[in-house]
C-alpha positions as CSV (number, residue, x, y, z in Angstrom):
1,M,-70.5,-42.4,-27.1
2,L,-68.7,-40.3,-24.5
3,E,-71.9,-38.5,-23.8
4,Y,-73.6,-41.8,-23.1
5,C,-70.7,-42.6,-20.7
6,R,-71.6,-39.4,-18.9
7,I,-75.2,-40.6,-18.7
8,C,-73.9,-43.8,-17.2
9,L,-72.1,-41.8,-14.5
10,E,-75.3,-40.0,-13.7
11,T,-76.9,-43.4,-13.3
12,I,-74.1,-44.5,-10.9
13,W,-74.6,-41.5,-8.8
14,H,-78.3,-41.9,-8.8
15,I,-78.2,-45.6,-7.9
16,Q,-75.6,-45.0,-5.2
17,R,-77.6,-42.3,-3.6
18,R,-80.8,-44.4,-3.6
19,L,-79.1,-47.5,-2.3
20,K,-77.5,-45.7,0.6
21,S,-80.9,-44.2,1.5
22,G,-82.5,-47.7,1.4
23,Q,-84.7,-46.8,-1.6
24,K,-85.3,-48.9,-4.7
25,A,-82.6,-48.1,-7.3
26,E,-84.1,-47.2,-10.6
27,P,-82.3,-45.5,-13.5
28,P,-83.4,-41.9,-14.1
29,F,-85.3,-41.3,-17.3
30,L,-84.1,-38.8,-19.9
31,S,-87.5,-37.2,-20.5
32,N,-86.9,-33.5,-20.3
33,S,-86.2,-31.4,-23.4
34,R,-82.7,-30.4,-22.2
35,R,-81.4,-33.9,-22.2
36,R,-83.2,-34.8,-25.5
37,E,-81.4,-31.8,-27.0
38,K,-78.0,-32.7,-25.5
39,H,-78.0,-36.4,-26.0
40,G,-80.3,-36.9,-29.0
41,S,-82.8,-39.8,-28.9
42,P,-83.8,-40.5,-25.3
43,Q,-84.2,-44.2,-26.3
44,A,-80.5,-44.3,-27.0
45,G,-79.8,-42.9,-23.5
46,H,-82.2,-45.3,-21.9
47,C,-80.5,-48.2,-23.7
48,L,-77.2,-47.6,-22.1
49,L,-78.7,-46.7,-18.7
50,L,-80.7,-49.8,-18.6
51,L,-77.7,-51.9,-19.6
52,F,-75.5,-50.6,-16.8
53,S,-78.3,-50.7,-14.2
54,F,-79.1,-54.3,-15.2
55,A,-75.5,-55.3,-15.0
56,V,-75.1,-53.9,-11.5
57,A,-78.3,-55.6,-10.4
58,N,-77.3,-58.9,-12.0
59,N,-73.7,-58.9,-10.6
60,F,-74.7,-57.6,-7.1
61,P,-78.1,-58.9,-6.2
62,D,-77.5,-57.9,-2.6
63,S,-78.0,-54.1,-2.1
64,S,-75.1,-53.8,0.3
65,Q,-72.7,-55.4,-2.2
66,A,-74.0,-53.1,-5.0
67,S,-73.6,-50.1,-2.7
68,S,-70.1,-51.1,-1.8
69,F,-69.3,-51.5,-5.5
70,L,-70.7,-48.2,-6.5
71,S,-69.1,-46.3,-3.7
72,T,-65.7,-46.8,-5.2
73,F,-66.6,-44.7,-8.2
74,S,-67.2,-41.0,-8.7
75,P,-69.4,-39.1,-11.2
76,S,-66.5,-36.8,-11.8
77,K,-64.6,-39.7,-13.5
78,L,-65.1,-40.3,-17.2
79,S,-65.6,-44.1,-16.9
80,P,-67.0,-46.1,-14.0
81,F,-65.0,-49.2,-14.6
82,P,-61.3,-50.1,-14.4
83,G,-61.6,-51.4,-18.0
84,K,-63.0,-48.1,-19.1
85,P,-65.8,-49.4,-21.4
86,H,-66.9,-46.9,-24.0
87,S,-69.2,-49.1,-26.2
88,F,-71.9,-51.7,-26.2
89,P,-69.5,-54.6,-27.1
90,Q,-67.3,-53.6,-24.1
91,F,-70.2,-53.5,-21.7
92,H,-71.2,-56.9,-23.1
93,L,-67.7,-58.3,-22.6
94,L,-67.5,-57.1,-19.0
95,F,-71.0,-58.1,-17.9
96,G,-72.3,-60.7,-20.3
97,C,-75.5,-58.7,-20.8
98,Q,-77.1,-58.2,-24.2
99,I,-79.4,-55.3,-25.0
100,E,-81.8,-55.0,-27.9
101,V,-83.8,-52.1,-29.3
102,R,-86.8,-52.8,-31.5
103,R,-89.2,-50.4,-33.2
104,R,-92.9,-51.0,-32.7
105,G,-95.3,-50.1,-35.5
106,R,-95.5,-46.8,-37.3
107,S,-95.3,-44.7,-34.2
108,G,-91.5,-45.4,-34.2
109,S,-91.5,-46.0,-30.4
110,S,-88.8,-48.4,-29.2
111,K,-89.0,-51.5,-27.0
112,I,-85.9,-52.0,-25.0
113,S,-85.0,-55.4,-23.6
114,C,-82.0,-56.7,-21.6
115,S,-80.9,-60.3,-21.3
116,A,-78.4,-61.7,-18.8
117,N,-78.6,-65.3,-20.1
118,A,-77.2,-64.4,-23.5
119,G,-73.7,-65.8,-24.0
120,Q,-70.8,-63.6,-23.3
121,L,-69.6,-61.7,-26.4
122,N,-66.7,-63.5,-28.0
123,E,-63.6,-61.4,-27.9
124,T,-63.1,-62.0,-31.6
125,D,-66.1,-59.8,-32.2
126,L,-64.1,-56.8,-30.8
127,V,-62.4,-55.5,-33.9
128,V,-59.6,-52.9,-34.1
129,K,-60.4,-50.6,-36.9
130,E,-58.3,-50.6,-40.1
131,K,-55.6,-47.9,-40.2
132,S,-56.2,-46.9,-36.6
133,V,-52.9,-48.0,-35.0
134,S,-49.5,-46.1,-35.0
135,V,-46.5,-48.4,-34.3
136,I,-43.5,-46.9,-32.6
137,L,-40.6,-49.2,-33.5
138,L,-37.7,-48.6,-31.1
139,A,-34.5,-49.2,-33.0
140,G,-32.0,-46.8,-31.4
141,G,-30.4,-49.1,-28.8
142,K,-26.6,-49.6,-28.7
143,G,-26.7,-53.3,-27.9
144,K,-23.4,-53.4,-26.0
145,R,-24.0,-56.8,-24.4
146,M,-23.9,-58.4,-27.9
147,G,-20.2,-57.4,-28.3
148,A,-20.7,-56.7,-32.0
149,S,-19.6,-53.9,-34.3
150,M,-23.1,-52.7,-34.7
151,P,-26.3,-52.5,-32.6
152,K,-27.9,-55.8,-32.1
153,Q,-31.1,-54.9,-33.9
154,Y,-29.2,-54.6,-37.2
155,L,-27.3,-57.8,-37.0
156,P,-28.3,-60.3,-39.7
157,L,-30.7,-63.1,-38.7
158,L,-30.8,-65.7,-41.4
159,G,-29.8,-63.0,-43.9
160,Q,-32.1,-60.2,-42.8
161,P,-31.5,-57.4,-40.2
162,I,-33.2,-58.3,-37.0
163,A,-35.2,-55.1,-36.9
164,L,-36.9,-55.8,-40.3
165,Y,-38.7,-58.9,-39.0
166,S,-41.1,-57.0,-36.8
167,F,-41.1,-54.1,-39.3
168,Y,-42.5,-56.3,-42.0
169,T,-44.9,-58.1,-39.6
170,F,-46.5,-54.8,-38.6
171,S,-46.6,-53.5,-42.2
172,R,-48.8,-56.4,-43.2
173,M,-51.5,-55.8,-40.6
174,S,-54.6,-53.9,-41.8
175,A,-55.0,-52.1,-38.4
176,V,-51.6,-50.4,-38.8
177,K,-51.6,-47.0,-40.5
178,E,-48.0,-46.0,-39.9
179,I,-44.7,-47.1,-38.4
180,V,-42.6,-44.5,-36.6
181,V,-39.1,-45.8,-36.6
182,V,-36.9,-44.4,-33.7
183,C,-33.3,-44.9,-34.9
184,D,-29.9,-43.4,-35.4
185,P,-29.8,-41.6,-38.8
186,S,-26.8,-43.8,-39.8
187,Y,-29.1,-46.8,-39.9
188,K,-32.1,-45.1,-41.5
189,D,-31.2,-46.5,-45.0
190,I,-32.0,-50.1,-43.8
191,F,-35.7,-49.0,-43.3
192,E,-35.7,-46.7,-46.4
193,D,-34.8,-49.6,-48.6
194,A,-37.5,-51.8,-46.9
195,K,-40.2,-49.1,-47.5
196,E,-40.3,-50.1,-51.2
197,N,-41.9,-53.4,-50.2
198,I,-44.7,-52.0,-48.0
199,H,-47.7,-49.8,-48.5
200,I,-48.0,-47.8,-45.3
201,D,-46.5,-44.6,-44.0
202,V,-43.1,-44.8,-42.5
203,K,-41.7,-41.9,-40.4
204,F,-38.4,-41.4,-38.6
205,T,-37.4,-39.8,-35.3
206,L,-34.2,-39.6,-33.3
207,P,-33.7,-41.8,-30.2
208,G,-33.3,-40.2,-26.8
209,K,-30.8,-40.9,-24.0
210,E,-33.1,-43.4,-22.2
211,R,-35.9,-45.6,-23.5
212,Q,-38.7,-43.3,-22.2
213,D,-37.0,-40.4,-24.2
214,S,-37.1,-42.5,-27.3
215,V,-40.8,-43.4,-26.8
216,Y,-41.6,-39.7,-26.3
217,S,-39.7,-38.8,-29.4
218,G,-41.7,-41.4,-31.4
219,L,-45.0,-40.2,-29.8
220,Q,-44.4,-36.7,-31.2
221,A,-44.5,-38.0,-34.7
222,V,-47.7,-40.2,-34.2
223,D,-50.7,-39.3,-36.3
224,L,-53.2,-37.3,-34.1
225,N,-56.1,-39.4,-35.4
226,S,-54.6,-42.7,-34.3
227,E,-56.7,-44.6,-31.7
228,L,-53.9,-46.8,-30.4
229,V,-50.1,-46.5,-30.0
230,C,-48.3,-49.8,-30.3
231,I,-44.7,-49.7,-28.9
232,H,-42.3,-52.5,-29.9
233,D,-38.6,-53.3,-29.4
234,S,-37.1,-54.0,-32.8
235,A,-34.8,-56.5,-31.0
236,R,-37.9,-58.8,-30.7
237,P,-38.0,-60.2,-34.2
238,L,-40.3,-63.2,-33.5
239,V,-43.5,-61.6,-32.3
240,S,-46.5,-63.2,-34.0
241,T,-49.3,-61.5,-35.8
242,G,-51.8,-63.4,-33.5
243,D,-50.2,-62.0,-30.3
244,I,-50.2,-58.5,-31.8
245,E,-53.8,-58.7,-32.8
246,Q,-54.8,-59.8,-29.3
247,V,-52.8,-57.2,-27.4
248,L,-54.3,-54.5,-29.7
249,K,-57.8,-55.7,-28.8
250,D,-57.0,-55.7,-25.1
251,G,-55.4,-52.3,-25.4
252,Q,-58.6,-50.9,-27.1
253,L,-60.8,-52.5,-24.4
254,N,-58.7,-51.5,-21.4
255,G,-56.8,-48.4,-22.5
256,A,-53.4,-50.1,-21.9
257,A,-52.2,-53.6,-22.5
258,V,-48.9,-55.4,-22.6
259,L,-47.8,-58.8,-23.9
260,G,-46.3,-61.0,-21.1
261,V,-45.6,-64.6,-20.2
262,P,-45.9,-66.2,-16.8
263,V,-42.6,-66.6,-15.0
264,K,-41.3,-70.1,-15.0
265,A,-38.3,-69.8,-12.6
266,T,-38.4,-69.4,-8.8
267,I,-37.8,-65.7,-8.0
268,K,-36.3,-64.7,-4.7
269,E,-35.9,-61.2,-3.3
270,A,-32.4,-60.5,-1.7
271,N,-31.0,-57.8,0.5
272,S,-27.9,-55.7,-0.3
273,E,-25.7,-58.4,1.2
274,S,-27.1,-61.1,-1.2
275,F,-29.1,-62.9,1.5
276,V,-32.6,-64.1,0.6
277,V,-35.3,-61.9,2.1
278,R,-38.3,-63.9,0.7
279,T,-39.5,-66.1,-2.1
280,L,-42.0,-64.4,-4.3
281,D,-45.2,-66.2,-5.4
282,R,-44.5,-67.3,-8.9
283,K,-48.2,-67.5,-9.7
284,T,-48.5,-63.8,-9.6
285,L,-45.3,-62.9,-11.6
286,W,-45.2,-62.1,-15.3
287,E,-42.3,-61.3,-17.6
288,M,-43.1,-58.3,-19.7
289,Q,-42.6,-58.3,-23.4
290,T,-43.6,-56.0,-26.3
291,P,-45.7,-54.7,-28.0
292,Q,-47.1,-52.5,-25.3
293,V,-50.3,-50.9,-26.5
294,I,-51.7,-47.6,-25.0
295,K,-54.3,-45.1,-26.1
296,P,-52.4,-42.0,-27.2
297,E,-54.2,-39.6,-24.9
298,L,-53.4,-41.8,-21.9
299,L,-49.7,-42.0,-23.0
300,R,-49.5,-38.2,-23.4
301,K,-51.0,-37.7,-19.9
302,G,-48.5,-40.2,-18.5
303,F,-45.6,-38.4,-20.0
304,E,-46.8,-35.1,-18.6
305,L,-46.7,-36.6,-15.2
306,V,-43.4,-38.4,-15.7
307,N,-41.7,-35.3,-17.1
308,R,-43.2,-33.0,-14.4
309,E,-42.0,-35.2,-11.5
310,C,-38.8,-36.4,-13.2
311,L,-39.7,-40.0,-12.9
312,E,-37.7,-42.9,-14.4
313,V,-39.6,-45.8,-16.0
314,T,-38.2,-49.0,-17.4
315,D,-41.1,-49.9,-19.7
316,D,-43.9,-48.1,-21.5
317,V,-46.9,-49.2,-19.4
318,S,-45.1,-48.0,-16.3
319,I,-45.8,-44.5,-17.5
320,V,-49.5,-45.3,-17.4
321,E,-49.2,-47.1,-14.0
322,H,-48.1,-43.7,-12.5
323,L,-51.5,-42.4,-13.5
324,K,-53.1,-45.3,-11.4
325,H,-54.6,-46.6,-14.6
326,P,-55.0,-50.4,-14.7
327,V,-52.8,-52.2,-17.3
328,F,-54.1,-55.5,-18.8
329,I,-51.6,-58.3,-19.4
330,T,-52.2,-60.2,-22.6
331,E,-50.6,-63.7,-22.4
332,G,-48.0,-63.9,-25.2
333,S,-45.5,-66.6,-26.4
334,Y,-42.2,-67.6,-24.9
335,T,-40.7,-67.5,-28.5
336,N,-41.1,-63.7,-28.5
337,I,-37.6,-63.4,-27.2
338,K,-35.4,-60.2,-27.0
339,V,-32.1,-60.7,-28.8
340,T,-29.5,-59.3,-26.5
341,T,-26.7,-61.9,-26.5
342,P,-25.1,-64.2,-29.0
343,D,-27.0,-67.1,-27.4
344,D,-30.2,-65.3,-28.0
345,L,-29.3,-64.9,-31.7
346,L,-28.7,-68.6,-32.0
347,L,-32.0,-69.4,-30.3
348,A,-33.8,-67.0,-32.7
349,E,-32.3,-68.8,-35.6
350,R,-33.4,-72.2,-34.3
351,I,-36.9,-71.0,-33.8
352,L,-37.1,-69.6,-37.3
353,N,-35.7,-72.8,-38.8
354,L,-38.2,-74.8,-36.9
355,D,-41.1,-72.6,-38.1
356,S,-40.0,-72.8,-41.7
357,G,-39.6,-76.6,-41.3
358,E,-43.2,-76.9,-40.1
359,K,-44.5,-74.9,-43.0
């Protein structure tokens, strides 16, 4: 599929050049033997070329608009779109175009058709593969604000350590192949005992001085064949399976995605003397949560940059933001709270009691 993405880039360059010269923009045909040998069936290459070309033409009927759109991309980049589509379902999601290949007769030749009137692909059709996700569960925090004798993530919540709620939630998901627990060795036995009730791999790594150090520690233990890394704060026990499934899909589609909720309160920016500088537009503000889902190769590149330039980041997708890679926000639930104070613990208990009452 990556080869087909490169073919798409050639199409972008070709269309861009022809549009700028005032010529009719037609996709180049893969007819010569070199390209047949490199990319396999020329029909397969045509399929993706026509899909992209049609999408551009359909979304930018005016040549100048199409030219402006295409001029923002370079053939040297792997993917032409911010969402980085690498498959037919992703092109379909972005452009609402369907493509169909049918064989004709015994000759085996293919008829390729493209339809813009077909309904947009339902996001539920985008499936995260089974056993393709590595979860990094951050459980190494000290939790000083709680004022307890142990870190907040190990305090009992209705009789069970807070950290085990999300641990069990992830362990029941078919997409998850392993959970990498980042924790102090003195609390490792809590997860060791819980391993008896689950059927996926559980690994352990040591926490670092800062959050980004702990994430990096967990990343070193991630299976190299994993397609997505899902990073979660163990102090968020109430994350729902539905929200996790959606942010995994968005992460697969966009390369990086994070759960978040729209900010409800009015937010003001103040100066060093505590005077209001301005009121921020609430409609554009989101409160970030976890999980935060990132493709592993993207996360590794981000860490290379962060470590090289000694950057400090407060959450995981910020690492990717330093690469200028777009991060998608998946709208989550306000009940996905982070337990950091005694009041938060009481609220989590109320939410769990309400949920159990509804069931």
